[in-house]
N, C-alpha and C positions, 0 to 999 in steps of 0.2 A: 448170751448174746454174742454175736460175732460181728466184728467191725472190720471193714475193708478200707485200706488206705492205698491210694494210687500214687506210685513213685515211678518216675521215668526209669527204664531198665538200666541205663548207664549209671545213674546215681545209685540205684538199688544194689547193683553188683559191687560198686565201690564201698557202699555202706556195709554190706554183708561181709566183705573181705577184710574190713579193718578190725572189727572187734565183736564177733559173735553174731548170733541170730538176730536179725533186725526186728522181728515180731516180738521177741522177748524184751529187747531194749525199748521198743515203743510202749509196751505194756508197763514196764518199770517206770518210764518217764511220766506216763499218764498217772500211774498210781502215786508216785511221789508228789506230783502237782496236786492231786486230789487230797492227799494227806496234809500237805502244807496249807491247803485252803479249808481244812477242817470238814471236808465232805466224806472222809473215810476215817474210821477209828483204827487204832493199832490192831485189834483183832480182825477187823475187816481187811486191812492191808495185808496182814499175815496170810489170811485165807486167799485173797486175790493172787498173791505171789507164790502161794503153795509152799510156804516155809513151815517146817515141822515144829520148830521151836521159836520161842520169843528171842532166844539168843541169836538165832540166824537173822531175825528181823532187825535186832539191834545192830548187828554187824553191817547189814545192808544199809540201814539209815545212816550209820556213821560213815560208811564209805561214800555216801552221796551227800555228806555234810548236812544232814537233816537232824536237828537237835530239838528236843521237846522244850517248850517254854517252861521255865522254872524260875519263879519269882522269889524275892526275899520273903514275901508273905507265905509262899509254899514252904520254904525252909523253916520259918518260924513255927508254922503249924505242925510240921513234922517233929521239930525239936520239942515242942510242948507235949506232943503225943508220946514221944520217947521218955520225956521227963516224968510224965504221969505213970508210965510203966516201970519206973525205977532205973532208967538208964541214964 
């Protein structure tokens, strides 16, 4: 699918000049928003943004201050699983 966004020329030229290609930044902003709202999974986000590794995706998310929800219950579940494995 291709999406077209209309931006006045004077604004578009300023936006492009300041920090990279505007179409990529728009895609990243949309992707982050969809991920935050649980409409994209990590693998889908990685595919959409064409990252080769999950490490690249982790860096991207960290740079945009997007952190996974990790509750105390998640921690306890992982702790119990490790304990049952002898760790």
